[in-house]
C-alpha positions in Angstrom: -12.5 0.8 14.4 -9.5 2.1 12.6 -8.1 1.4 9.1 -4.4 2.0 8.7 -1.4 1.0 6.8 -0.1 -1.8 8.9 3.3 -0.2 9.2 1.8 2.8 10.9 -0.2 0.5 13.2 2.6 -1.9 14.3 3.9 0.2 17.1 0.4 0.6 18.5 -0.3 -3.1 18.1 2.9 -4.0 19.9 2.2 -1.5 22.7 -1.3 -3.0 23.2 -3.1 0.2 22.3 -4.7 -1.5 19.3 -6.0 -5.0 18.7 -5.4 -6.2 15.1 -8.7 -7.6 13.9 -7.9 -8.2 10.2 -5.5 -7.6 7.4 -6.8 -5.9 4.2 -4.2 -7.4 1.9 -4.9 -10.4 -0.3 -2.8 -12.7 2.0 -2.1 -12.9 5.7 0.8 -10.9 7.0 4.0 -12.9 7.8 4.3 -10.8 11.0 0.7 -11.7 12.1 0.0 -15.1 10.5 -2.8 -15.8 12.9 -4.7 -12.7 11.9 -7.2 -13.4 9.1 -7.5 -11.2 6.0 -10.8 -9.4 5.6 -11.1 -11.2 2.2 -11.5 -14.5 4.3 -14.8 -13.0 5.6 -15.7 -10.6 2.8 -14.6 -12.3 -0.5 -12.8 -9.9 -2.8 -12.1 -7.2 -0.1 -8.6 -6.0 -0.6 -7.4 -2.5 0.4 -3.6 -2.1 0.2 -1.6 0.8 1.3 0.6 1.9 -1.5 3.5 4.3 -1.4 5.0 5.8 -4.6 7.1 8.6 -5.9 5.5 11.3 -7.9 7.0 14.2 -9.9 5.5 17.4 -11.2 4.1 17.4 -14.7 6.6 18.3 -17.3 9.5 16.6 -15.5 11.8 15.4 -18.3 11.4 11.7 -19.2 15.2 11.1 -18.7 14.9 12.2 -15.0 11.8 10.1 -14.5 13.5 7.1 -16.0 16.6 7.6 -13.8 14.5 8.1 -10.6 12.5 4.9 -11.4 15.7 2.9 -12.0 17.3 4.1 -8.8 14.2 3.3 -6.7 13.9 -0.1 -8.2 17.6 -0.7 -7.4 17.1 0.5 -3.8 14.1 -1.7 -3.1 16.0 -4.7 -4.3 18.8 -4.3 -1.7 18.7 -6.8 1.1 18.6 -4.1 3.8 15.6 -2.5 2.2 13.9 -5.9 1.8 14.5 -6.5 5.5 13.0 -3.1 6.4 9.9 -3.8 4.3 9.4 -7.2 5.8 9.7 -5.8 9.3 6.9 -3.4 8.4 4.7 -6.1 6.8 5.3 -4.5 3.4 6.8 -5.6 0.1 8.1 -3.8 -3.0 5.9 -3.8 -6.0 8.3 -3.5 -8.9 5.8 -1.7 -11.3 7.0 -0.1 -14.4 6.1 3.6 -14.6 3.2 2.8 -16.8 1.9 0.1 -14.5 2.1 2.3 -11.5 0.2 5.1 -13.3 -2.5 2.6 -14.3 -2.6 1.3 -10.7 -3.1 4.8 -9.2 -5.7 5.6 -11.8 -7.6 2.4 -11.0 -7.5 3.2 -7.2 -8.8 6.8 -7.9 -11.7 5.4 -10.0 -12.5 2.7 -7.4 -12.5 4.9 -4.4 -14.2 7.7 -6.3 -17.1 5.3 -6.9 -17.2 4.5 -3.2 -17.2 8.2 -2.2 -20.0 9.0 -4.7 -22.1 5.9 -3.7 -21.8 7.0 -0.1 -22.7 10.6 -0.9 -19.6 11.9 0.8 -18.7 15.5 0.4 -15.6 17.5 1.3 -16.3 20.6 3.4 
C-alpha cells in the first residue's frame, strides 16, 4: 500500500505499475471519477497534499507580500490552471495568515497521530 500525492502517482498509475484504490481528498478526482474517496468508506478521512512557499524567519513583510501576490497571480493563469488540473490538483488561494494556520493545524493533527502511534525518529 502506498500513500502519495496523486500528481506523483499519476505516471505510475498510467504505466500500470500502481492501481489507484482511493482518493484522500474530500471529493473524487476529475481525472479518476470512478475511483472513490477514502471518506466514502471512512467518514471524515481527508489527507490532502499541500504545496506552499516558505521563507526564512525575518524576511521583510514587503517581500513576503510581493511573493504572495505574484504566486496568486501565477496560479490564476489559464496555463497554470490547466497544469494543475492535469495533475488532479487545484490552487488554494489562501491569504498568508490562512496558510500559516493551515500548516499549523496539519502539524498539530499529524503530531497527534505520530504520538498516538508511538512513532520515534531514529
